[in-house]
mmCIF file of the N, C-alpha and C atoms, coordinates in Angstrom:
data_MODEL
# 
_entry.id   MODEL 
# 
loop_
_atom_site.group_PDB 
_atom_site.id 
_atom_site.type_symbol 
_atom_site.label_atom_id 
_atom_site.label_alt_id 
_atom_site.label_comp_id 
_atom_site.label_asym_id 
_atom_site.label_entity_id 
_atom_site.label_seq_id 
_atom_site.pdbx_PDB_ins_code 
_atom_site.Cartn_x 
_atom_site.Cartn_y 
_atom_site.Cartn_z 
_atom_site.occupancy 
_atom_site.B_iso_or_equiv 
_atom_site.pdbx_formal_charge 
_atom_site.auth_seq_id 
_atom_site.auth_comp_id 
_atom_site.auth_asym_id 
_atom_site.auth_atom_id 
_atom_site.pdbx_PDB_model_num 
ATOM 1   N N  . MET A 1 1  ? 0.834   -1.182 0.000  1.00 0.00 ? 1  MET A N  1 
ATOM 2   C CA . MET A 1 1  ? 0.000   0.000  0.000  1.00 0.00 ? 1  MET A CA 1 
ATOM 3   C C  . MET A 1 1  ? 0.878   1.245  0.000  1.00 0.00 ? 1  MET A C  1 
ATOM 4   N N  . SER A 1 2  ? 0.485   2.206  -0.774 1.00 0.00 ? 2  SER A N  1 
ATOM 5   C CA . SER A 1 2  ? 1.241   3.446  -0.781 1.00 0.00 ? 2  SER A CA 1 
ATOM 6   C C  . SER A 1 2  ? 0.871   4.275  0.447  1.00 0.00 ? 2  SER A C  1 
ATOM 7   N N  . GLU A 1 3  ? 1.706   5.258  0.719  1.00 0.00 ? 3  GLU A N  1 
ATOM 8   C CA . GLU A 1 3  ? 1.461   6.123  1.878  1.00 0.00 ? 3  GLU A CA 1 
ATOM 9   C C  . GLU A 1 3  ? 0.133   6.872  1.729  1.00 0.00 ? 3  GLU A C  1 
ATOM 10  N N  . LEU A 1 4  ? -0.188  7.259  0.519  1.00 0.00 ? 4  LEU A N  1 
ATOM 11  C CA . LEU A 1 4  ? -1.447  7.958  0.252  1.00 0.00 ? 4  LEU A CA 1 
ATOM 12  C C  . LEU A 1 4  ? -2.646  7.074  0.597  1.00 0.00 ? 4  LEU A C  1 
ATOM 13  N N  . ASP A 1 5  ? -2.586  5.809  0.198  1.00 0.00 ? 5  ASP A N  1 
ATOM 14  C CA . ASP A 1 5  ? -3.687  4.886  0.500  1.00 0.00 ? 5  ASP A CA 1 
ATOM 15  C C  . ASP A 1 5  ? -3.833  4.651  1.995  1.00 0.00 ? 5  ASP A C  1 
ATOM 16  N N  . VAL A 1 6  ? -2.722  4.584  2.702  1.00 0.00 ? 6  VAL A N  1 
ATOM 17  C CA . VAL A 1 6  ? -2.762  4.381  4.151  1.00 0.00 ? 6  VAL A CA 1 
ATOM 18  C C  . VAL A 1 6  ? -3.427  5.570  4.828  1.00 0.00 ? 6  VAL A C  1 
ATOM 19  N N  . ILE A 1 7  ? -3.051  6.777  4.436  1.00 0.00 ? 7  ILE A N  1 
ATOM 20  C CA . ILE A 1 7  ? -3.634  7.978  5.048  1.00 0.00 ? 7  ILE A CA 1 
ATOM 21  C C  . ILE A 1 7  ? -5.124  8.072  4.723  1.00 0.00 ? 7  ILE A C  1 
ATOM 22  N N  . LYS A 1 8  ? -5.498  7.749  3.495  1.00 0.00 ? 8  LYS A N  1 
ATOM 23  C CA . LYS A 1 8  ? -6.919  7.769  3.132  1.00 0.00 ? 8  LYS A CA 1 
ATOM 24  C C  . LYS A 1 8  ? -7.706  6.760  3.965  1.00 0.00 ? 8  LYS A C  1 
ATOM 25  N N  . SER A 1 9  ? -7.141  5.590  4.180  1.00 0.00 ? 9  SER A N  1 
ATOM 26  C CA . SER A 1 9  ? -7.810  4.576  4.996  1.00 0.00 ? 9  SER A CA 1 
ATOM 27  C C  . SER A 1 9  ? -7.953  5.039  6.437  1.00 0.00 ? 9  SER A C  1 
ATOM 28  N N  . GLN A 1 10 ? -6.921  5.685  6.960  1.00 0.00 ? 10 GLN A N  1 
ATOM 29  C CA . GLN A 1 10 ? -6.988  6.206  8.324  1.00 0.00 ? 10 GLN A CA 1 
ATOM 30  C C  . GLN A 1 10 ? -8.065  7.282  8.441  1.00 0.00 ? 10 GLN A C  1 
ATOM 31  N N  . ILE A 1 11 ? -8.139  8.152  7.461  1.00 0.00 ? 11 ILE A N  1 
ATOM 32  C CA . ILE A 1 11 ? -9.156  9.211  7.474  1.00 0.00 ? 11 ILE A CA 1 
ATOM 33  C C  . ILE A 1 11 ? -10.553 8.601  7.444  1.00 0.00 ? 11 ILE A C  1 
ATOM 34  N N  . THR A 1 12 ? -10.759 7.606  6.603  1.00 0.00 ? 12 THR A N  1 
ATOM 35  C CA . THR A 1 12 ? -12.067 6.953  6.520  1.00 0.00 ? 12 THR A CA 1 
ATOM 36  C C  . THR A 1 12 ? -12.430 6.297  7.843  1.00 0.00 ? 12 THR A C  1 
ATOM 37  N N  . TYR A 1 13 ? -11.476 5.603  8.451  1.00 0.00 ? 13 TYR A N  1 
ATOM 38  C CA . TYR A 1 13 ? -11.708 4.943  9.738  1.00 0.00 ? 13 TYR A CA 1 
ATOM 39  C C  . TYR A 1 13 ? -12.060 5.967  10.812 1.00 0.00 ? 13 TYR A C  1 
ATOM 40  N N  . LEU A 1 14 ? -11.336 7.075  10.853 1.00 0.00 ? 14 LEU A N  1 
ATOM 41  C CA . LEU A 1 14 ? -11.614 8.117  11.840 1.00 0.00 ? 14 LEU A CA 1 
ATOM 42  C C  . LEU A 1 14 ? -12.969 8.772  11.596 1.00 0.00 ? 14 LEU A C  1 
ATOM 43  N N  . GLN A 1 15 ? -13.353 8.919  10.338 1.00 0.00 ? 15 GLN A N  1 
ATOM 44  C CA . GLN A 1 15 ? -14.654 9.511  10.026 1.00 0.00 ? 15 GLN A CA 1 
ATOM 45  C C  . GLN A 1 15 ? -15.800 8.613  10.481 1.00 0.00 ? 15 GLN A C  1 
ATOM 46  N N  . VAL A 1 16 ? -15.604 7.306  10.403 1.00 0.00 ? 16 VAL A N  1 
ATOM 47  C CA . VAL A 1 16 ? -16.627 6.382  10.905 1.00 0.00 ? 16 VAL A CA 1 
ATOM 48  C C  . VAL A 1 16 ? -16.820 6.596  12.402 1.00 0.00 ? 16 VAL A C  1 
ATOM 49  N N  . TRP A 1 17 ? -15.717 6.667  13.143 1.00 0.00 ? 17 TRP A N  1 
ATOM 50  C CA . TRP A 1 17 ? -15.817 6.878  14.588 1.00 0.00 ? 17 TRP A CA 1 
ATOM 51  C C  . TRP A 1 17 ? -16.369 8.254  14.919 1.00 0.00 ? 17 TRP A C  1 
ATOM 52  N N  . LEU A 1 18 ? -16.046 9.237  14.106 1.00 0.00 ? 18 LEU A N  1 
ATOM 53  C CA . LEU A 1 18 ? -16.612 10.569 14.315 1.00 0.00 ? 18 LEU A CA 1 
ATOM 54  C C  . LEU A 1 18 ? -18.134 10.525 14.165 1.00 0.00 ? 18 LEU A C  1 
ATOM 55  N N  . GLY A 1 19 ? -18.610 9.828  13.165 1.00 0.00 ? 19 GLY A N  1 
ATOM 56  C CA . GLY A 1 19 ? -20.051 9.687  12.972 1.00 0.00 ? 19 GLY A CA 1 
ATOM 57  C C  . GLY A 1 19 ? -20.723 8.981  14.138 1.00 0.00 ? 19 GLY A C  1 
ATOM 58  N N  . ILE A 1 20 ? -20.099 7.927  14.639 1.00 0.00 ? 20 ILE A N  1 
ATOM 59  C CA . ILE A 1 20 ? -20.643 7.209  15.792 1.00 0.00 ? 20 ILE A CA 1 
ATOM 60  C C  . ILE A 1 20 ? -20.700 8.121  17.007 1.00 0.00 ? 20 ILE A C  1 
ATOM 61  N N  . MET A 1 21 ? -19.659 8.906  17.201 1.00 0.00 ? 21 MET A N  1 
ATOM 62  C CA . MET A 1 21 ? -19.625 9.815  18.347 1.00 0.00 ? 21 MET A CA 1 
ATOM 63  C C  . MET A 1 21 ? -20.688 10.907 18.221 1.00 0.00 ? 21 MET A C  1 
ATOM 64  N N  . VAL A 1 22 ? -20.905 11.411 17.025 1.00 0.00 ? 22 VAL A N  1 
ATOM 65  C CA . VAL A 1 22 ? -21.917 12.457 16.821 1.00 0.00 ? 22 VAL A CA 1 
ATOM 66  C C  . VAL A 1 22 ? -23.314 11.907 17.115 1.00 0.00 ? 22 VAL A C  1 
ATOM 67  N N  . VAL A 1 23 ? -23.611 10.715 16.627 1.00 0.00 ? 23 VAL A N  1 
ATOM 68  C CA . VAL A 1 23 ? -24.923 10.113 16.884 1.00 0.00 ? 23 VAL A CA 1 
ATOM 69  C C  . VAL A 1 23 ? -25.109 9.864  18.381 1.00 0.00 ? 23 VAL A C  1 
ATOM 70  N N  . THR A 1 24 ? -24.073 9.382  19.048 1.00 0.00 ? 24 THR A N  1 
ATOM 71  C CA . THR A 1 24 ? -24.146 9.154  20.489 1.00 0.00 ? 24 THR A CA 1 
ATOM 72  C C  . THR A 1 24 ? -24.368 10.460 21.230 1.00 0.00 ? 24 THR A C  1 
ATOM 73  N N  . ASP A 1 25 ? -23.668 11.500 20.815 1.00 0.00 ? 25 ASP A N  1 
ATOM 74  C CA . ASP A 1 25 ? -23.799 12.808 21.458 1.00 0.00 ? 25 ASP A CA 1 
ATOM 75  C C  . ASP A 1 25 ? -25.215 13.367 21.285 1.00 0.00 ? 25 ASP A C  1 
ATOM 76  N N  . ILE A 1 26 ? -25.758 13.256 20.098 1.00 0.00 ? 26 ILE A N  1 
ATOM 77  C CA . ILE A 1 26 ? -27.122 13.726 19.849 1.00 0.00 ? 26 ILE A CA 1 
ATOM 78  C C  . ILE A 1 26 ? -28.112 12.947 20.714 1.00 0.00 ? 26 ILE A C  1 
ATOM 79  N N  . SER A 1 27 ? -27.906 11.651 20.823 1.00 0.00 ? 27 SER A N  1 
ATOM 80  C CA . SER A 1 27 ? -28.796 10.830 21.648 1.00 0.00 ? 27 SER A CA 1 
ATOM 81  C C  . SER A 1 27 ? -28.714 11.219 23.114 1.00 0.00 ? 27 SER A C  1 
ATOM 82  N N  . LEU A 1 28 ? -27.508 11.461 23.601 1.00 0.00 ? 28 LEU A N  1 
ATOM 83  C CA . LEU A 1 28 ? -27.351 11.871 24.996 1.00 0.00 ? 28 LEU A CA 1 
ATOM 84  C C  . LEU A 1 28 ? -28.029 13.209 25.266 1.00 0.00 ? 28 LEU A C  1 
ATOM 85  N N  . PHE A 1 29 ? -27.817 14.170 24.376 1.00 0.00 ? 29 PHE A N  1 
ATOM 86  C CA . PHE A 1 29 ? -28.457 15.475 24.561 1.00 0.00 ? 29 PHE A CA 1 
ATOM 87  C C  . PHE A 1 29 ? -29.980 15.354 24.471 1.00 0.00 ? 29 PHE A C  1 
ATOM 88  N N  . GLY A 1 30 ? -30.467 14.527 23.571 1.00 0.00 ? 30 GLY A N  1 
ATOM 89  C CA . GLY A 1 30 ? -31.907 14.319 23.466 1.00 0.00 ? 30 GLY A CA 1 
ATOM 90  C C  . GLY A 1 30 ? -32.485 13.710 24.731 1.00 0.00 ? 30 GLY A C  1 
ATOM 91  N N  . TRP A 1 31 ? -31.792 12.703 25.269 1.00 0.00 ? 31 TRP A N  1 
ATOM 92  C CA . TRP A 1 31 ? -32.253 12.095 26.517 1.00 0.00 ? 31 TRP A CA 1 
ATOM 93  C C  . TRP A 1 31 ? -32.223 13.117 27.639 1.00 0.00 ? 31 TRP A C  1 
ATOM 94  N N  . LEU A 1 32 ? -31.166 13.904 27.675 1.00 0.00 ? 32 LEU A N  1 
ATOM 95  C CA . LEU A 1 32 ? -31.021 14.900 28.736 1.00 0.00 ? 32 LEU A CA 1 
ATOM 96  C C  . LEU A 1 32 ? -32.138 15.939 28.675 1.00 0.00 ? 32 LEU A C  1 
ATOM 97  N N  . VAL A 1 33 ? -32.479 16.393 27.491 1.00 0.00 ? 33 VAL A N  1 
ATOM 98  C CA . VAL A 1 33 ? -33.532 17.401 27.342 1.00 0.00 ? 33 VAL A CA 1 
ATOM 99  C C  . VAL A 1 33 ? -34.893 16.830 27.745 1.00 0.00 ? 33 VAL A C  1 
ATOM 100 N N  . THR A 1 34 ? -35.164 15.603 27.355 1.00 0.00 ? 34 THR A N  1 
ATOM 101 C CA . THR A 1 34 ? -36.486 15.042 27.636 1.00 0.00 ? 34 THR A CA 1 
ATOM 102 C C  . THR A 1 34 ? -36.637 14.523 29.063 1.00 0.00 ? 34 THR A C  1 
ATOM 103 N N  . ASN A 1 35 ? -35.537 14.146 29.713 1.00 0.00 ? 35 ASN A N  1 
ATOM 104 C CA . ASN A 1 35 ? -35.641 13.520 31.030 1.00 0.00 ? 35 ASN A CA 1 
ATOM 105 C C  . ASN A 1 35 ? -34.987 14.302 32.157 1.00 0.00 ? 35 ASN A C  1 
ATOM 106 N N  . ALA A 1 36 ? -34.551 15.500 31.906 1.00 0.00 ? 36 ALA A N  1 
ATOM 107 C CA . ALA A 1 36 ? -33.831 16.258 32.936 1.00 0.00 ? 36 ALA A CA 1 
ATOM 108 C C  . ALA A 1 36 ? -34.689 16.512 34.168 1.00 0.00 ? 36 ALA A C  1 
ATOM 109 N N  . GLY A 1 37 ? -35.980 16.695 33.990 1.00 0.00 ? 37 GLY A N  1 
ATOM 110 C CA . GLY A 1 37 ? -36.845 17.004 35.124 1.00 0.00 ? 37 GLY A CA 1 
ATOM 111 C C  . GLY A 1 37 ? -37.343 15.798 35.895 1.00 0.00 ? 37 GLY A C  1 
ATOM 112 N N  . VAL A 1 38 ? -37.320 14.628 35.273 1.00 0.00 ? 38 VAL A N  1 
ATOM 113 C CA . VAL A 1 38 ? -37.897 13.451 35.925 1.00 0.00 ? 38 VAL A CA 1 
ATOM 114 C C  . VAL A 1 38 ? -36.863 12.409 36.336 1.00 0.00 ? 38 VAL A C  1 
ATOM 115 N N  . ALA A 1 39 ? -35.687 12.451 35.778 1.00 0.00 ? 39 ALA A N  1 
ATOM 116 C CA . ALA A 1 39 ? -34.659 11.453 36.081 1.00 0.00 ? 39 ALA A CA 1 
ATOM 117 C C  . ALA A 1 39 ? -33.956 11.795 37.393 1.00 0.00 ? 39 ALA A C  1 
ATOM 118 N N  . PRO A 1 40 ? -33.427 10.775 38.055 1.00 0.00 ? 40 PRO A N  1 
ATOM 119 C CA . PRO A 1 40 ? -32.642 11.040 39.269 1.00 0.00 ? 40 PRO A CA 1 
ATOM 120 C C  . PRO A 1 40 ? -31.423 11.906 38.951 1.00 0.00 ? 40 PRO A C  1 
ATOM 121 N N  . LEU A 1 41 ? -31.008 12.664 39.937 1.00 0.00 ? 41 LEU A N  1 
ATOM 122 C CA . LEU A 1 41 ? -29.909 13.611 39.746 1.00 0.00 ? 41 LEU A CA 1 
ATOM 123 C C  . LEU A 1 41 ? -28.635 12.925 39.274 1.00 0.00 ? 41 LEU A C  1 
ATOM 124 N N  . ARG A 1 42 ? -28.341 11.744 39.804 1.00 0.00 ? 42 ARG A N  1 
ATOM 125 C CA . ARG A 1 42 ? -27.099 11.056 39.409 1.00 0.00 ? 42 ARG A CA 1 
ATOM 126 C C  . ARG A 1 42 ? -27.114 10.688 37.929 1.00 0.00 ? 42 ARG A C  1 
ATOM 127 N N  . LEU A 1 43 ? -28.270 10.328 37.388 1.00 0.00 ? 43 LEU A N  1 
ATOM 128 C CA . LEU A 1 43 ? -28.353 10.026 35.960 1.00 0.00 ? 43 LEU A CA 1 
ATOM 129 C C  . LEU A 1 43 ? -28.184 11.282 35.115 1.00 0.00 ? 43 LEU A C  1 
ATOM 130 N N  . VAL A 1 44 ? -28.785 12.361 35.558 1.00 0.00 ? 44 VAL A N  1 
ATOM 131 C CA . VAL A 1 44 ? -28.658 13.627 34.825 1.00 0.00 ? 44 VAL A CA 1 
ATOM 132 C C  . VAL A 1 44 ? -27.205 14.089 34.839 1.00 0.00 ? 44 VAL A C  1 
ATOM 133 N N  . LEU A 1 45 ? -26.555 14.000 35.993 1.00 0.00 ? 45 LEU A N  1 
ATOM 134 C CA . LEU A 1 45 ? -25.145 14.393 36.080 1.00 0.00 ? 45 LEU A CA 1 
ATOM 135 C C  . LEU A 1 45 ? -24.264 13.470 35.245 1.00 0.00 ? 45 LEU A C  1 
ATOM 136 N N  . GLY A 1 46 ? -24.527 12.178 35.306 1.00 0.00 ? 46 GLY A N  1 
ATOM 137 C CA . GLY A 1 46 ? -23.750 11.234 34.504 1.00 0.00 ? 46 GLY A CA 1 
ATOM 138 C C  . GLY A 1 46 ? -23.901 11.479 33.017 1.00 0.00 ? 46 GLY A C  1 
ATOM 139 N N  . CYS A 1 47 ? -25.124 11.732 32.604 1.00 0.00 ? 47 CYS A N  1 
ATOM 140 C CA . CYS A 1 47 ? -25.379 12.021 31.195 1.00 0.00 ? 47 CYS A CA 1 
ATOM 141 C C  . CYS A 1 47 ? -24.707 13.325 30.778 1.00 0.00 ? 47 CYS A C  1 
ATOM 142 N N  . SER A 1 48 ? -24.737 14.311 31.661 1.00 0.00 ? 48 SER A N  1 
ATOM 143 C CA . SER A 1 48 ? -24.096 15.598 31.358 1.00 0.00 ? 48 SER A CA 1 
ATOM 144 C C  . SER A 1 48 ? -22.593 15.433 31.190 1.00 0.00 ? 48 SER A C  1 
ATOM 145 N N  . VAL A 1 49 ? -21.985 14.685 32.095 1.00 0.00 ? 49 VAL A N  1 
ATOM 146 C CA . VAL A 1 49 ? -20.539 14.450 32.012 1.00 0.00 ? 49 VAL A CA 1 
ATOM 147 C C  . VAL A 1 49 ? -20.204 13.678 30.737 1.00 0.00 ? 49 VAL A C  1 
ATOM 148 N N  . ALA A 1 50 ? -20.999 12.660 30.431 1.00 0.00 ? 50 ALA A N  1 
ATOM 149 C CA . ALA A 1 50 ? -20.759 11.876 29.217 1.00 0.00 ? 50 ALA A CA 1 
ATOM 150 C C  . ALA A 1 50 ? -20.919 12.735 27.964 1.00 0.00 ? 50 ALA A C  1 
ATOM 151 N N  . ALA A 1 51 ? -21.936 13.582 27.938 1.00 0.00 ? 51 ALA A N  1 
ATOM 152 C CA . ALA A 1 51 ? -22.158 14.442 26.770 1.00 0.00 ? 51 ALA A CA 1 
ATOM 153 C C  . ALA A 1 51 ? -21.012 15.430 26.591 1.00 0.00 ? 51 ALA A C  1 
ATOM 154 N N  . ILE A 1 52 ? -20.529 15.988 27.695 1.00 0.00 ? 52 ILE A N  1 
ATOM 155 C CA . ILE A 1 52 ? -19.399 16.919 27.616 1.00 0.00 ? 52 ILE A CA 1 
ATOM 156 C C  . ILE A 1 52 ? -18.149 16.196 27.131 1.00 0.00 ? 52 ILE A C  1 
ATOM 157 N N  . ALA A 1 53 ? -17.900 14.995 27.660 1.00 0.00 ? 53 ALA A N  1 
ATOM 158 C CA . ALA A 1 53 ? -16.714 14.230 27.261 1.00 0.00 ? 53 ALA A CA 1 
ATOM 159 C C  . ALA A 1 53 ? -16.779 13.841 25.786 1.00 0.00 ? 53 ALA A C  1 
ATOM 160 N N  . ILE A 1 54 ? -17.927 13.396 25.333 1.00 0.00 ? 54 ILE A N  1 
ATOM 161 C CA . ILE A 1 54 ? -18.051 12.997 23.928 1.00 0.00 ? 54 ILE A CA 1 
ATOM 162 C C  . ILE A 1 54 ? -17.958 14.207 23.010 1.00 0.00 ? 54 ILE A C  1 
ATOM 163 N N  . THR A 1 55 ? -18.520 15.339 23.423 1.00 0.00 ? 55 THR A N  1 
ATOM 164 C CA . THR A 1 55 ? -18.402 16.562 22.624 1.00 0.00 ? 55 THR A CA 1 
ATOM 165 C C  . THR A 1 55 ? -16.940 16.978 22.496 1.00 0.00 ? 55 THR A C  1 
ATOM 166 N N  . ALA A 1 56 ? -16.193 16.892 23.585 1.00 0.00 ? 56 ALA A N  1 
ATOM 167 C CA . ALA A 1 56 ? -14.758 17.200 23.530 1.00 0.00 ? 56 ALA A CA 1 
ATOM 168 C C  . ALA A 1 56 ? -14.038 16.202 22.632 1.00 0.00 ? 56 ALA A C  1 
ATOM 169 N N  . GLY A 1 57 ? -14.409 14.933 22.728 1.00 0.00 ? 57 GLY A N  1 
ATOM 170 C CA . GLY A 1 57 ? -13.810 13.919 21.865 1.00 0.00 ? 57 GLY A CA 1 
ATOM 171 C C  . GLY A 1 57 ? -14.083 14.178 20.396 1.00 0.00 ? 57 GLY A C  1 
ATOM 172 N N  . ILE A 1 58 ? -15.289 14.631 20.087 1.00 0.00 ? 58 ILE A N  1 
ATOM 173 C CA . ILE A 1 58 ? -15.635 14.973 18.703 1.00 0.00 ? 58 ILE A CA 1 
ATOM 174 C C  . ILE A 1 58 ? -14.738 16.097 18.203 1.00 0.00 ? 58 ILE A C  1 
ATOM 175 N N  . PHE A 1 59 ? -14.552 17.100 19.041 1.00 0.00 ? 59 PHE A N  1 
ATOM 176 C CA . PHE A 1 59 ? -13.709 18.233 18.656 1.00 0.00 ? 59 PHE A CA 1 
ATOM 177 C C  . PHE A 1 59 ? -12.279 17.779 18.359 1.00 0.00 ? 59 PHE A C  1 
ATOM 178 N N  . PHE A 1 60 ? -11.706 16.985 19.259 1.00 0.00 ? 60 PHE A N  1 
ATOM 179 C CA . PHE A 1 60 ? -10.321 16.549 19.071 1.00 0.00 ? 60 PHE A CA 1 
ATOM 180 C C  . PHE A 1 60 ? -10.176 15.576 17.901 1.00 0.00 ? 60 PHE A C  1 
ATOM 181 N N  . LEU A 1 61 ? -11.156 14.706 17.704 1.00 0.00 ? 61 LEU A N  1 
ATOM 182 C CA . LEU A 1 61 ? -11.103 13.790 16.571 1.00 0.00 ? 61 LEU A CA 1 
ATOM 183 C C  . LEU A 1 61 ? -11.225 14.551 15.255 1.00 0.00 ? 61 LEU A C  1 
ATOM 184 N N  . HIS A 1 62 ? -12.074 15.568 15.230 1.00 0.00 ? 62 HIS A N  1 
ATOM 185 C CA . HIS A 1 62 ? -12.205 16.398 14.031 1.00 0.00 ? 62 HIS A CA 1 
ATOM 186 C C  . HIS A 1 62 ? -10.875 17.088 13.705 1.00 0.00 ? 62 HIS A C  1 
ATOM 187 N N  . ARG A 1 63 ? -10.206 17.598 14.723 1.00 0.00 ? 63 ARG A N  1 
ATOM 188 C CA . ARG A 1 63 ? -8.905  18.239 14.489 1.00 0.00 ? 63 ARG A CA 1 
ATOM 189 C C  . ARG A 1 63 ? -7.887  17.236 13.965 1.00 0.00 ? 63 ARG A C  1 
ATOM 190 N N  . ARG A 1 64 ? -7.934  16.009 14.467 1.00 0.00 ? 64 ARG A N  1 
ATOM 191 C CA . ARG A 1 64 ? -7.008  14.978 13.994 1.00 0.00 ? 64 ARG A CA 1 
ATOM 192 C C  . ARG A 1 64 ? -7.268  14.655 12.522 1.00 0.00 ? 64 ARG A C  1 
ATOM 193 N N  . ILE A 1 65 ? -8.541  14.564 12.147 1.00 0.00 ? 65 ILE A N  1 
ATOM 194 C CA . ILE A 1 65 ? -8.878  14.311 10.746 1.00 0.00 ? 65 ILE A CA 1 
ATOM 195 C C  . ILE A 1 65 ? -8.392  15.462 9.871  1.00 0.00 ? 65 ILE A C  1 
ATOM 196 N N  . GLU A 1 66 ? -8.563  16.694 10.336 1.00 0.00 ? 66 GLU A N  1 
ATOM 197 C CA . GLU A 1 66 ? -8.075  17.851 9.570  1.00 0.00 ? 66 GLU A CA 1 
ATOM 198 C C  . GLU A 1 66 ? -6.567  17.787 9.372  1.00 0.00 ? 66 GLU A C  1 
ATOM 199 N N  . ARG A 1 67 ? -5.834  17.363 10.395 1.00 0.00 ? 67 ARG A N  1 
ATOM 200 C CA . ARG A 1 67 ? -4.375  17.246 10.254 1.00 0.00 ? 67 ARG A CA 1 
ATOM 201 C C  . ARG A 1 67 ? -4.010  16.194 9.216  1.00 0.00 ? 67 ARG A C  1 
ATOM 202 N N  . HIS A 1 68 ? -4.746  15.087 9.184  1.00 0.00 ? 68 HIS A N  1 
ATOM 203 C CA . HIS A 1 68 ? -4.484  14.064 8.169  1.00 0.00 ? 68 HIS A CA 1 
ATOM 204 C C  . HIS A 1 68 ? -4.766  14.604 6.770  1.00 0.00 ? 68 HIS A C  1 
ATOM 205 N N  . ILE A 1 69 ? -5.842  15.351 6.627  1.00 0.00 ? 69 ILE A N  1 
ATOM 206 C CA . ILE A 1 69 ? -6.176  15.923 5.320  1.00 0.00 ? 69 ILE A CA 1 
ATOM 207 C C  . ILE A 1 69 ? -5.115  16.933 4.897  1.00 0.00 ? 69 ILE A C  1 
ATOM 208 N N  . THR A 1 70 ? -4.633  17.722 5.843  1.00 0.00 ? 70 THR A N  1 
ATOM 209 C CA . THR A 1 70 ? -3.569  18.680 5.539  1.00 0.00 ? 70 THR A CA 1 
ATOM 210 C C  . THR A 1 70 ? -2.302  17.958 5.096  1.00 0.00 ? 70 THR A C  1 
ATOM 211 N N  . SER A 1 71 ? -2.016  16.820 5.720  1.00 0.00 ? 71 SER A N  1 
ATOM 212 C CA . SER A 1 71 ? -0.820  16.070 5.327  1.00 0.00 ? 71 SER A CA 1 
ATOM 213 C C  . SER A 1 71 ? -0.961  15.509 3.915  1.00 0.00 ? 71 SER A C  1 
ATOM 214 N N  . LEU A 1 72 ? -2.189  15.299 3.452  1.00 0.00 ? 72 LEU A N  1 
ATOM 215 C CA . LEU A 1 72 ? -2.391  14.838 2.076  1.00 0.00 ? 72 LEU A CA 1 
ATOM 216 C C  . LEU A 1 72 ? -1.993  15.906 1.066  1.00 0.00 ? 72 LEU A C  1 
ATOM 217 N N  . ARG A 1 73 ? -2.175  17.154 1.434  1.00 0.00 ? 73 ARG A N  1 
ATOM 218 C CA . ARG A 1 73 ? -1.804  18.241 0.521  1.00 0.00 ? 73 ARG A CA 1 
ATOM 219 C C  . ARG A 1 73 ? -0.302  18.272 0.277  1.00 0.00 ? 73 ARG A C  1 
ATOM 220 N N  . GLU A 1 74 ? 0.457   17.809 1.255  1.00 0.00 ? 74 GLU A N  1 
ATOM 221 C CA . GLU A 1 74 ? 1.913   17.838 1.129  1.00 0.00 ? 74 GLU A CA 1 
ATOM 222 C C  . GLU A 1 74 ? 2.435   16.717 0.243  1.00 0.00 ? 74 GLU A C  1 
ATOM 223 N N  . LEU A 1 75 ? 1.620   15.694 -0.012 1.00 0.00 ? 75 LEU A N  1 
ATOM 224 C CA . LEU A 1 75 ? 2.082   14.559 -0.824 1.00 0.00 ? 75 LEU A CA 1 
ATOM 225 C C  . LEU A 1 75 ? 2.023   14.851 -2.293 1.00 0.00 ? 75 LEU A C  1 
# 
């Protein structure tokens, strides 16, 4: 495999995980909005922490994908 093919494969793999993280994040926020008033406090706090962590993960994964795309320009 050439270096270009390896980087393209890595970008595709990372994009799959980015999509999974986005769907999970949307689901967490949706659950939080609909159940914030009726769910126990520990569940609301846990969901909030998870949503914040996944949102941060999305941001960092997106930056990593951008760096891979930038490295393609140099090839």
